[in-house]
TORTI-397644 format. One record per residue (C-alpha): z, y, x. Coordinates in nm, 3 decimals. Layout:
N
+---------+---------+---------+
!       w !       v !       u !
+---------+---------+---------+
!       Z !       Y !       X !
...
+---------+---------+---------+
***
This chain:
561
+---------+---------+---------+
!       w !       v !       u !
+---------+---------+---------+
!   3.017 !  11.799 !   0.223 !
!   3.043 !  12.046 !   0.503 !
!   3.294 !  11.974 !   0.770 !
!   3.602 !  12.197 !   0.815 !
!   3.892 !  12.198 !   1.071 !
!   4.205 !  12.301 !   0.912 !
!   4.428 !  12.560 !   1.078 !
!   4.766 !  12.405 !   1.166 !
!   4.976 !  12.616 !   0.939 !
!   4.780 !  12.471 !   0.642 !
!   4.937 !  12.154 !   0.506 !
!   4.891 !  11.932 !   0.208 !
!   5.183 !  11.720 !   0.081 !
!   5.074 !  11.386 !  -0.071 !
!   5.325 !  11.170 !  -0.272 !
!   5.204 !  10.862 !  -0.469 !
!   5.375 !  10.591 !  -0.654 !
!   5.297 !  10.265 !  -0.841 !
!   5.446 !  10.249 !  -1.183 !
!   5.480 !   9.875 !  -1.312 !
!   5.524 !   9.930 !  -1.679 !
!   5.701 !   9.732 !  -1.930 !
!   5.478 !   9.910 !  -2.183 !
!   5.216 !  10.167 !  -2.160 !
!   5.406 !  10.465 !  -1.995 !
!   5.455 !  10.665 !  -1.689 !
!   5.720 !  10.852 !  -1.510 !
!   5.656 !  11.165 !  -1.319 !
!   5.695 !  11.169 !  -0.941 !
!   5.838 !  11.497 !  -0.833 !
!   5.655 !  11.704 !  -0.560 !
!   5.823 !  11.956 !  -0.329 !
!   5.623 !  12.253 !  -0.174 !
!   5.669 !  12.606 !  -0.092 !
!   5.457 !  12.888 !  -0.253 !
!   5.321 !  12.674 !  -0.524 !
!   5.170 !  12.904 !  -0.778 !
!   4.883 !  12.736 !  -0.956 !
!   4.852 !  12.393 !  -1.126 !
!   4.498 !  12.239 !  -1.142 !
!   4.393 !  12.037 !  -1.433 !
!   4.173 !  11.738 !  -1.503 !
!   4.126 !  11.723 !  -1.878 !
!   4.085 !  11.330 !  -1.928 !
!   4.250 !  11.059 !  -2.122 !
!   4.579 !  10.983 !  -1.948 !
!   4.628 !  10.620 !  -1.853 !
!   4.932 !  10.593 !  -2.066 !
!   5.060 !  10.773 !  -2.373 !
!   5.362 !  10.998 !  -2.364 !
!   5.500 !  10.862 !  -2.689 !
!   5.567 !  10.511 !  -2.556 !
!   5.866 !  10.381 !  -2.393 !
!   5.951 !  10.471 !  -2.017 !
!   5.821 !  10.237 !  -1.736 !
!   6.046 !   9.947 !  -1.610 !
!   6.031 !  10.060 !  -1.255 !
!   5.861 !  10.339 !  -1.045 !
!   5.817 !  10.307 !  -0.676 !
!   5.761 !  10.570 !  -0.425 !
!   5.497 !  10.430 !  -0.187 !
!   5.392 !  10.714 !   0.063 !
!   5.489 !  11.065 !   0.115 !
!   5.304 !  11.226 !   0.388 !
!   5.202 !  11.595 !   0.508 !
!   4.834 !  11.624 !   0.622 !
!   4.758 !  11.916 !   0.851 !
!   4.476 !  11.901 !   1.119 !
!   4.349 !  11.543 !   1.062 !
!   4.020 !  11.551 !   1.279 !
!   3.987 !  11.214 !   1.436 !
!   4.311 !  11.084 !   1.325 !
!   4.349 !  10.737 !   1.142 !
!   4.470 !  10.706 !   0.790 !
!   4.844 !  10.747 !   0.705 !
!   4.994 !  10.409 !   0.642 !
!   5.305 !  10.267 !   0.481 !
!   5.438 !   9.918 !   0.404 !
!   5.479 !   9.850 !   0.037 !
!   5.725 !   9.574 !  -0.076 !
!   5.735 !   9.500 !  -0.445 !
!   6.059 !   9.582 !  -0.627 !
!   6.242 !   9.268 !  -0.741 !
!   6.363 !   9.442 !  -1.059 !
!   6.005 !   9.459 !  -1.172 !
!   5.873 !   9.089 !  -1.155 !
!   5.511 !   8.994 !  -1.253 !
!   5.341 !   8.978 !  -1.505 !
!   5.301 !   9.352 !  -1.566 !
!   5.117 !   9.480 !  -1.870 !
!   5.004 !   9.781 !  -1.695 !
!   5.015 !   9.921 !  -1.350 !
!   4.955 !  10.294 !  -1.271 !
!   4.890 !  10.499 !  -0.964 !
!   5.008 !  10.843 !  -0.964 !
!   4.912 !  11.085 !  -0.684 !
!   5.102 !  11.421 !  -0.672 !
!   4.964 !  11.677 !  -0.426 !
!   5.062 !  12.029 !  -0.328 !
!   4.892 !  12.261 !  -0.079 !
!   5.096 !  12.551 !   0.080 !
!   4.776 !  12.755 !   0.171 !
!   4.416 !  12.820 !   0.056 !
!   4.249 !  12.482 !   0.110 !
!   3.881 !  12.386 !   0.141 !
!   3.793 !  12.105 !  -0.078 !
!   3.811 !  11.753 !   0.101 !
!   3.765 !  11.404 !   0.005 !
!   4.053 !  11.162 !   0.014 !
!   4.091 !  10.780 !  -0.054 !
!   4.377 !  10.539 !  -0.106 !
!   4.347 !  10.173 !   0.003 !
!   4.584 !   9.870 !  -0.056 !
!   4.534 !   9.608 !   0.223 !
!   4.178 !   9.750 !   0.279 !
!   4.079 !   9.759 !  -0.084 !
!   4.014 !  10.105 !  -0.226 !
!   4.207 !  10.216 !  -0.542 !
!   4.117 !  10.573 !  -0.564 !
!   3.876 !  10.831 !  -0.431 !
!   3.953 !  11.197 !  -0.509 !
!   3.873 !  11.558 !  -0.406 !
!   4.100 !  11.840 !  -0.333 !
!   4.045 !  12.162 !  -0.531 !
!   3.960 !  12.499 !  -0.374 !
!   4.242 !  12.719 !  -0.520 !
!   4.213 !  13.085 !  -0.585 !
!   4.592 !  13.147 !  -0.485 !
!   4.781 !  13.074 !  -0.159 !
!   4.934 !  12.742 !  -0.314 !
!   4.851 !  12.486 !  -0.566 !
!   4.951 !  12.148 !  -0.706 !
!   4.796 !  11.896 !  -0.914 !
!   4.848 !  11.529 !  -1.019 !
!   4.599 !  11.234 !  -1.049 !
!   4.693 !  10.935 !  -1.257 !
!   4.484 !  10.609 !  -1.267 !
!   4.530 !  10.270 !  -1.435 !
!   4.518 !  10.029 !  -1.154 !
!   4.596 !   9.722 !  -1.358 !
!   4.262 !   9.557 !  -1.264 !
!   4.382 !   9.539 !  -0.913 !
!   4.698 !   9.326 !  -1.000 !
!   4.568 !   9.040 !  -0.777 !
!   4.652 !   9.262 !  -0.479 !
!   4.999 !   9.340 !  -0.582 !
!   5.079 !   9.001 !  -0.725 !
!   5.045 !   8.822 !  -0.403 !
!   5.374 !   9.019 !  -0.304 !
!   5.569 !   8.912 !  -0.594 !
!   5.448 !   8.540 !  -0.576 !
!   5.611 !   8.475 !  -0.242 !
!   5.320 !   8.561 !  -0.030 !
!   5.299 !   8.817 !   0.235 !
!   5.644 !   9.023 !   0.242 !
!   5.463 !   9.351 !   0.247 !
!   5.138 !   9.510 !   0.175 !
!   4.988 !   9.796 !   0.378 !
!   4.902 !  10.120 !   0.186 !
!   4.651 !  10.356 !   0.360 !
!   4.541 !  10.714 !   0.271 !
!   4.275 !  10.902 !   0.452 !
!   4.203 !  11.270 !   0.417 !
!   3.850 !  11.326 !   0.531 !
!   3.822 !  11.646 !   0.720 !
!   3.508 !  11.767 !   0.532 !
!   3.417 !  11.986 !   0.263 !
!   3.410 !  10.909 !  -1.560 !
!   3.404 !  10.587 !  -1.614 !
!   3.529 !  10.496 !  -1.952 !
!   3.928 !  10.479 !  -1.941 !
!   4.063 !  10.121 !  -1.911 !
!   3.717 !  10.001 !  -1.937 !
!   3.762 !   9.630 !  -1.831 !
!   3.457 !   9.462 !  -1.967 !
!   3.586 !   9.124 !  -1.838 !
!   3.913 !   9.156 !  -2.044 !
!   4.142 !   9.035 !  -1.769 !
!   4.208 !   9.133 !  -1.396 !
!   4.038 !   8.924 !  -1.129 !
!   4.228 !   8.648 !  -0.953 !
!   4.121 !   8.752 !  -0.608 !
!   4.005 !   9.093 !  -0.478 !
!   3.847 !   9.105 !  -0.129 !
!   3.764 !   9.457 !   0.051 !
!   3.398 !   9.524 !   0.129 !
!   3.480 !   9.774 !   0.395 !
!   3.542 !   9.847 !   0.765 !
!   3.766 !   9.587 !   0.923 !
!   3.939 !   9.835 !   1.154 !
!   3.975 !  10.095 !   0.897 !
!   4.353 !  10.134 !   0.926 !
!   4.333 !  10.219 !   1.294 !
!   3.996 !  10.389 !   1.305 !
!   3.850 !  10.659 !   1.089 !
!   3.909 !  10.504 !   0.750 !
!   3.803 !  10.191 !   0.574 !
!   3.471 !  10.347 !   0.437 !
!   3.120 !  10.283 !   0.570 !
!   2.949 !  10.599 !   0.684 !
!   2.568 !  10.604 !   0.572 !
!   2.332 !  10.839 !   0.763 !
!   2.011 !  10.731 !   0.593 !
!   1.865 !  10.455 !   0.376 !
!   1.730 !  10.239 !   0.655 !
!   2.060 !  10.073 !   0.743 !
!   2.268 !   9.895 !   0.495 !
!   2.619 !   9.823 !   0.621 !
!   2.769 !   9.490 !   0.518 !
!   3.105 !   9.307 !   0.517 !
!   3.112 !   8.934 !   0.624 !
!   3.302 !   8.744 !   0.335 !
!   3.387 !   8.393 !   0.249 !
!   3.462 !   8.337 !  -0.114 !
!   3.659 !   8.036 !  -0.253 !
!   3.429 !   7.735 !  -0.357 !
!   3.580 !   7.746 !  -0.727 !
!   3.474 !   8.103 !  -0.785 !
!   3.325 !   8.119 !  -1.132 !
!   3.263 !   8.501 !  -1.169 !
!   3.206 !   8.785 !  -0.921 !
!   3.183 !   9.167 !  -0.965 !
!   3.133 !   9.418 !  -0.687 !
!   3.293 !   9.766 !  -0.736 !
!   3.164 !  10.042 !  -0.518 !
!   3.324 !  10.380 !  -0.433 !
!   3.099 !  10.654 !  -0.305 !
!   3.124 !  11.026 !  -0.204 !
!   2.856 !  11.255 !  -0.053 !
!   2.876 !  11.510 !   0.235 !
!   2.712 !  11.747 !   0.464 !
!   2.329 !  11.769 !   0.367 !
!   2.401 !  11.557 !   0.053 !
!   2.674 !  11.764 !  -0.085 !
!   2.441 !  11.898 !  -0.355 !
!   2.188 !  11.601 !  -0.357 !
!   2.115 !  11.653 !  -0.730 !
!   1.980 !  11.992 !  -0.674 !
!   1.775 !  11.917 !  -0.377 !
!   1.390 !  11.998 !  -0.382 !
!   1.124 !  11.773 !  -0.245 !
!   1.021 !  12.052 !   0.012 !
!   1.286 !  12.150 !   0.279 !
!   1.438 !  12.478 !   0.258 !
!   1.652 !  12.613 !   0.524 !
!   2.015 !  12.725 !   0.517 !
!   2.162 !  12.813 !   0.845 !
!   1.884 !  12.616 !   1.038 !
!   1.960 !  12.284 !   0.848 !
!   1.712 !  12.112 !   0.614 !
!   1.810 !  12.011 !   0.269 !
!   1.527 !  11.818 !   0.094 !
!   1.449 !  11.465 !  -0.010 !
!   1.454 !  11.535 !  -0.374 !
!   1.714 !  11.501 !  -0.637 !
!   1.707 !  11.093 !  -0.676 !
!   1.968 !  10.858 !  -0.525 !
!   2.062 !  10.501 !  -0.596 !
!   2.376 !  10.317 !  -0.511 !
!   2.268 !   9.936 !  -0.456 !
!   2.433 !   9.617 !  -0.336 !
!   2.273 !   9.321 !  -0.143 !
!   2.380 !   8.959 !  -0.094 !
!   2.254 !   8.830 !   0.240 !
!   2.003 !   9.109 !   0.226 !
!   1.881 !   9.030 !  -0.118 !
!   1.897 !   9.323 !  -0.373 !
!   2.183 !   9.240 !  -0.629 !
!   2.174 !   9.552 !  -0.847 !
!   2.233 !   9.914 !  -0.855 !
!   2.308 !  10.245 !  -1.022 !
!   2.195 !  10.602 !  -1.009 !
!   2.522 !  10.788 !  -0.921 !
!   2.680 !  11.057 !  -1.146 !
!   2.651 !  11.404 !  -0.998 !
!   3.008 !  11.484 !  -0.931 !
!   3.037 !  11.851 !  -0.854 !
!   3.289 !  11.945 !  -0.576 !
!   3.555 !  12.200 !  -0.634 !
!   3.379 !  12.435 !  -0.376 !
!   3.026 !  12.384 !  -0.508 !
!   2.813 !  12.623 !  -0.703 !
!   3.090 !  12.879 !  -0.767 !
!   3.442 !  12.772 !  -0.673 !
!   3.571 !  13.008 !  -0.951 !
!   3.442 !  12.773 !  -1.210 !
!   3.680 !  12.511 !  -1.094 !
!   4.004 !  12.686 !  -1.094 !
!   4.207 !  12.574 !  -1.252 !
!   3.995 !  12.322 !  -1.432 !
!   3.836 !  12.039 !  -1.223 !
!   3.477 !  11.938 !  -1.266 !
!   3.392 !  11.611 !  -1.434 !
!   3.515 !  11.321 !  -1.196 !
!   3.616 !  11.544 !  -0.917 !
!   3.988 !  11.422 !  -0.908 !
!   3.886 !  11.063 !  -0.986 !
!   3.541 !  10.991 !  -0.836 !
!   3.371 !  10.729 !  -1.048 !
!   3.311 !  10.378 !  -0.912 !
!   3.018 !  10.160 !  -0.970 !
!   3.008 !   9.794 !  -1.071 !
!   2.743 !   9.525 !  -1.009 !
!   2.789 !   9.174 !  -1.163 !
!   2.709 !   8.926 !  -0.877 !
!   2.785 !   8.615 !  -1.076 !
!   2.406 !   8.535 !  -1.100 !
!   2.414 !   8.514 !  -0.715 !
!   2.712 !   8.282 !  -0.675 !
!   2.477 !   7.976 !  -0.587 !
!   2.419 !   8.169 !  -0.254 !
!   2.790 !   8.205 !  -0.157 !
!   2.963 !   7.888 !  -0.277 !
!   2.912 !   7.689 !   0.040 !
!   3.247 !   7.801 !   0.194 !
!   3.056 !   7.982 !   0.473 !
!   3.081 !   8.373 !   0.532 !
!   2.811 !   8.571 !   0.363 !
!   2.711 !   8.927 !   0.398 !
!   2.767 !   9.173 !   0.112 !
!   2.597 !   9.507 !   0.180 !
!   2.608 !   9.839 !   0.008 !
!   2.366 !  10.120 !   0.054 !
!   2.215 !  10.452 !  -0.087 !
!   1.841 !  10.476 !  -0.139 !
!   1.674 !  10.811 !  -0.033 !
!   2.010 !  10.921 !   0.133 !
!   2.051 !  11.177 !   0.413 !
!   2.353 !  11.243 !   0.625 !
!   2.592 !  11.140 !   0.506 !
!   2.771 !  10.916 !   0.237 !
!   3.099 !  10.731 !   0.250 !
!   3.097 !  10.396 !   0.074 !
!   3.354 !  10.132 !   0.041 !
!   3.379 !   9.835 !  -0.210 !
!   3.597 !   9.557 !  -0.353 !
!   3.470 !   9.217 !  -0.458 !
!   3.660 !   9.101 !  -0.767 !
!   3.664 !   8.728 !  -0.809 !
!   3.775 !   8.487 !  -1.092 !
!   3.821 !   8.125 !  -0.990 !
!   3.840 !   7.799 !  -1.181 !
!   4.211 !   7.706 !  -1.165 !
!   4.127 !   7.340 !  -1.269 !
!   3.884 !   7.249 !  -0.999 !
!   3.865 !   7.288 !  -0.631 !
!   3.489 !   7.360 !  -0.642 !
!   3.219 !   7.450 !  -0.903 !
!   2.837 !   7.437 !  -0.884 !
!   2.601 !   7.714 !  -0.950 !
!   2.214 !   7.784 !  -0.949 !
!   1.965 !   8.061 !  -0.984 !
!   1.769 !   8.080 !  -1.301 !
!   1.593 !   8.416 !  -1.258 !
!   1.571 !   8.703 !  -1.003 !
!   1.343 !   8.985 !  -1.108 !
!   1.415 !   9.305 !  -0.935 !
!   1.084 !   9.504 !  -0.884 !
!   1.163 !   9.843 !  -0.713 !
!   1.201 !  10.139 !  -0.952 !
!   0.867 !  10.296 !  -1.025 !
!   0.909 !  10.644 !  -0.868 !
!   0.664 !  10.946 !  -0.923 !
!   0.723 !  11.235 !  -0.688 !
!   0.542 !  11.555 !  -0.752 !
!   0.585 !  11.881 !  -0.594 !
!   0.379 !  12.221 !  -0.573 !
!   0.513 !  12.474 !  -0.323 !
!   0.410 !  12.788 !  -0.166 !
!   0.634 !  12.905 !   0.097 !
!   0.995 !  12.918 !  -0.047 !
!   0.873 !  12.902 !  -0.418 !
!   0.763 !  12.617 !  -0.624 !
!   0.871 !  12.310 !  -0.805 !
!   0.970 !  11.946 !  -0.754 !
!   0.969 !  11.665 !  -1.006 !
!   1.084 !  11.312 !  -0.984 !
!   1.060 !  11.049 !  -1.249 !
!   1.198 !  10.681 !  -1.206 !
!   1.209 !  10.399 !  -1.424 !
!   1.241 !  10.027 !  -1.414 !
!   1.404 !   9.703 !  -1.546 !
!   1.581 !   9.446 !  -1.330 !
!   1.700 !   9.101 !  -1.463 !
!   1.925 !   8.851 !  -1.284 !
!   2.034 !   8.514 !  -1.422 !
!   2.223 !   8.221 !  -1.290 !
!   2.444 !   7.938 !  -1.411 !
!   2.781 !   7.820 !  -1.310 !
!   2.935 !   7.482 !  -1.405 !
!   3.308 !   7.481 !  -1.421 !
!   3.587 !   7.350 !  -1.628 !
!   3.496 !   7.602 !  -1.901 !
!   3.150 !   7.436 !  -1.920 !
!   2.801 !   7.525 !  -1.810 !
!   2.757 !   7.897 !  -1.852 !
!   2.456 !   8.104 !  -1.768 !
!   2.517 !   8.465 !  -1.694 !
!   2.223 !   8.711 !  -1.749 !
!   2.233 !   9.074 !  -1.623 !
!   1.969 !   9.308 !  -1.758 !
!   1.950 !   9.679 !  -1.661 !
!   1.694 !   9.946 !  -1.785 !
!   1.683 !  10.273 !  -1.604 !
!   1.511 !  10.595 !  -1.684 !
!   1.567 !  10.897 !  -1.461 !
!   1.410 !  11.249 !  -1.438 !
!   1.481 !  11.539 !  -1.198 !
!   1.326 !  11.880 !  -1.197 !
!   1.401 !  12.151 !  -0.948 !
!   1.219 !  12.501 !  -0.967 !
!   1.258 !  12.782 !  -0.716 !
!   1.130 !  13.134 !  -0.803 !
!   1.122 !  13.483 !  -0.680 !
!   1.114 !  13.406 !  -0.311 !
!   1.413 !  13.156 !  -0.354 !
!   1.640 !  13.399 !  -0.537 !
!   1.628 !  13.172 !  -0.854 !
!   1.695 !  12.805 !  -0.865 !
!   1.679 !  12.594 !  -1.191 !
!   1.768 !  12.221 !  -1.200 !
!   1.751 !  11.977 !  -1.480 !
!   1.832 !  11.621 !  -1.436 !
!   1.919 !  11.328 !  -1.664 !
!   1.986 !  10.967 !  -1.613 !
!   1.972 !  10.698 !  -1.883 !
!   2.094 !  10.337 !  -1.812 !
!   2.151 !  10.070 !  -2.037 !
!   2.311 !   9.736 !  -1.903 !
!   2.356 !   9.407 !  -2.105 !
!   2.551 !   9.118 !  -1.961 !
!   2.506 !   8.805 !  -2.157 !
!   2.699 !   8.480 !  -2.106 !
!   2.560 !   8.155 !  -2.274 !
!   2.693 !   7.798 !  -2.269 !
!   2.451 !   7.511 !  -2.217 !
!   2.285 !   7.409 !  -2.543 !
!   2.482 !   7.671 !  -2.744 !
!   2.426 !   8.027 !  -2.869 !
!   2.552 !   8.327 !  -2.672 !
!   2.929 !   8.320 !  -2.626 !
!   2.979 !   8.670 !  -2.504 !
!   2.785 !   8.996 !  -2.461 !
!   2.866 !   9.328 !  -2.299 !
!   2.626 !   9.633 !  -2.354 !
!   2.694 !   9.970 !  -2.157 !
!   2.493 !  10.276 !  -2.241 !
!   2.516 !  10.562 !  -1.994 !
!   2.349 !  10.912 !  -2.025 !
!   2.417 !  11.205 !  -1.787 !
!   2.236 !  11.532 !  -1.849 !
!   2.276 !  11.829 !  -1.614 !
!   2.122 !  12.189 !  -1.637 !
!   2.195 !  12.446 !  -1.370 !
!   2.049 !  12.794 !  -1.328 !
!   2.146 !  12.995 !  -1.013 !
!   2.033 !  13.348 !  -0.928 !
!   2.110 !  13.556 !  -0.599 !
!   2.052 !  13.925 !  -0.517 !
!   2.096 !  14.066 !  -0.182 !
!   2.238 !  14.419 !  -0.169 !
!   2.267 !  14.683 !   0.093 !
!   2.534 !  14.623 !   0.356 !
!   2.475 !  14.245 !   0.367 !
!   2.638 !  14.168 !   0.026 !
!   2.509 !  13.868 !  -0.165 !
!   2.571 !  13.871 !  -0.536 !
!   2.528 !  13.513 !  -0.702 !
!   2.540 !  13.408 !  -1.065 !
!   2.546 !  13.054 !  -1.194 !
!   2.531 !  12.900 !  -1.543 !
!   2.600 !  12.517 !  -1.586 !
!   2.590 !  12.250 !  -1.841 !
!   2.698 !  11.890 !  -1.762 !
!   2.792 !  11.580 !  -1.947 !
!   2.882 !  11.227 !  -1.909 !
!   2.823 !  10.992 !  -2.217 !
!   2.922 !  10.627 !  -2.205 !
!   2.935 !  10.368 !  -2.483 !
!   3.056 !  10.010 !  -2.443 !
!   3.029 !   9.721 !  -2.689 !
!   3.186 !   9.381 !  -2.643 !
!   3.093 !   9.073 !  -2.854 !
!   3.216 !   8.720 !  -2.860 !
!   3.073 !   8.432 !  -3.057 !
!   2.856 !   8.691 !  -3.232 !
!   3.160 !   8.889 !  -3.345 !
!   3.232 !   9.250 !  -3.225 !
!   3.571 !   9.239 !  -3.039 !
!   3.564 !   9.576 !  -2.856 !
!   3.410 !   9.924 !  -2.861 !
!   3.461 !  10.238 !  -2.657 !
!   3.282 !  10.570 !  -2.657 !
!   3.322 !  10.865 !  -2.406 !
!   3.180 !  11.218 !  -2.423 !
!   3.299 !  11.439 !  -2.143 !
!   3.120 !  11.777 !  -2.144 !
!   3.149 !  12.108 !  -1.946 !
!   2.986 !  12.445 !  -1.990 !
!   3.055 !  12.704 !  -1.726 !
!   2.925 !  13.033 !  -1.596 !
!   3.037 !  13.282 !  -1.344 !
!   2.955 !  13.520 !  -1.040 !
!   3.060 !  13.538 !  -0.694 !
!   3.012 !  13.801 !  -0.424 !
!   2.973 !  13.691 !  -0.063 !
!   2.883 !  13.846 !   0.265 !
!   2.531 !  13.738 !   0.376 !
!   2.544 !  13.420 !   0.608 !
!   2.901 !  13.353 !   0.511 !
!   3.026 !  13.092 !   0.264 !
!   3.374 !  13.278 !   0.215 !
!   3.376 !  13.470 !  -0.108 !
!   3.471 !  13.838 !  -0.134 !
!   3.514 !  13.846 !  -0.510 !
!   3.446 !  13.613 !  -0.799 !
!   3.482 !  13.526 !  -1.160 !
!   3.422 !  13.224 !  -1.385 !
!   3.484 !  13.055 !  -1.718 !
!   3.477 !  12.692 !  -1.801 !
!   3.492 !  12.508 !  -2.131 !
!   3.566 !  12.144 !  -2.118 !
!   3.553 !  11.907 !  -2.411 !
!   3.673 !  11.549 !  -2.359 !
!   3.648 !  11.286 !  -2.637 !
!   3.734 !  10.924 !  -2.618 !
!   3.732 !  10.680 !  -2.922 !
!   3.755 !  10.297 !  -2.984 !
!   3.815 !  10.084 !  -3.277 !
!   4.182 !  10.234 !  -3.315 !
!   4.226 !  10.532 !  -3.103 !
!   4.066 !  10.888 !  -3.085 !
!   4.171 !  11.120 !  -2.809 !
!   4.043 !  11.471 !  -2.813 !
!   4.104 !  11.748 !  -2.553 !
!   3.943 !  12.089 !  -2.543 !
!   4.032 !  12.323 !  -2.258 !
!   3.900 !  12.674 !  -2.191 !
!   3.972 !  12.867 !  -1.877 !
!   3.865 !  13.225 !  -1.800 !
!   3.917 !  13.407 !  -1.490 !
!   4.147 !  13.128 !  -1.344 !
!   4.378 !  13.134 !  -1.658 !
!   4.397 !  12.870 !  -1.928 !
!   4.319 !  13.053 !  -2.256 !
!   4.322 !  12.734 !  -2.482 !
!   4.431 !  12.367 !  -2.435 !
!   4.428 !  12.157 !  -2.754 !
!   4.483 !  11.785 !  -2.773 !
!   4.471 !  11.553 !  -3.060 !
!   4.540 !  11.178 !  -3.064 !
!   4.409 !  11.126 !  -3.418 !
!   4.056 !  11.063 !  -3.534 !
!   4.141 !  11.221 !  -3.866 !
!   4.113 !  11.559 !  -3.686 !
!   3.770 !  11.505 !  -3.579 !
!   3.529 !  11.706 !  -3.804 !
!   3.204 !  11.570 !  -3.927 !
!   2.993 !  11.774 !  -3.677 !
!   3.204 !  11.649 !  -3.382 !
!   3.186 !  11.289 !  -3.489 !
+---------+---------+---------+
***
């Protein structure tokens, strides 16, 4: 994203709290600010339901005012767990309440607990001189971090928050059914005193890594990676293969990227990222007051490293790397290594069965003449990792198989005045666990499809005015199936779709808008074996025209189902 230096009068007040729940509910954390006139909305499934009983306790963790933060370290606060809310907790929810007292460029922020990232989010670009919004995230899966404090360990944890001075995942999707026993940060060691815990990636030739030693009785490992993209990569999903020029800077390299992990330099899995559209991108009037998919809670990406445990169980430090294929300046990445240990033994044994990771088959094709032409990228491939771990639960072989099929098309016409983008990514990941000499004991299947269509046109008028129009259709579809001993035990399906169109008037060579309009329709549907949550929200000219919610599958029509 483009870098901006905020004027000193512009401030953002951030307040966030941990709510440790006796049941699935959440209390509101008040935010105080002046000139607040507009609430921004994120139409997703709330982490708790309003009909359930109140939380047992809610703890204010940090309250801070961010102004000019260029070169500043993260804001930090000590966190001590309240004695009135002892472990275990059925649910832990992080709530971030934010208000801005002036028109604010969209910026990236993150929250870390003892160096482990909990949330990455973007600020909206309000169409009024003040705004406020709330982000809620279920952080129960990070219980291992908070539990140390309640178990008589360290008397306090350190909560850090960074506001980068630059321009969905299935709800409660825990395919491993219980939180990890240990969580180790894969991030910068000096993040609290430096420029944040995230790694900054300028290209795809250097893969930053954290040196980590894991317990010798680790029986399962999953790496979670948080990402955001900036500067030349802000609209990577719309990049052509041939460089075009905007203010003298080249934006090219095509519309393909892959987030990936390594263990001691060996490829250990990857994902093509979901194209989160930042609040100031395409047309800022499309995202006021409704945020783009994933903008307030950027998705994280998981790689199951259990097949690689034999490389790391010697008690010695090992390198866990995270990178971005085909990247340009710049990306911000950090990760968490979730570990499950065998409580009944001091050490387990493990071995590799199969490591088949051929590079994705990439076919790049472009035909250009001056500023007009077209780019097409097709990518597909299959990876398969398999390894066994012998613990008190028996000898279990974990096999990870992932199939990817990706396509990106970018066409530019009429001397660069018209741009059309079509992109879709399909991923199918299957994780199978099998005991020695027995049939499959557990299987997880995750299906992801993310189509995007974008049409932009630009007309330059007399006097240096530039009139732009845009039409967008964007969708995230995820389906998760869980089976144990041949029986289906869990199912979840998410469809999050947005259709938007609008116009904006700018002065030539300037990013600031003179006039604009936009309309956005969001439809969010989540269902599992017992629950269906529907929300449809329509905003026109910055005003919510319709906002309907249903928590019953009986209201789903045959066409919607």
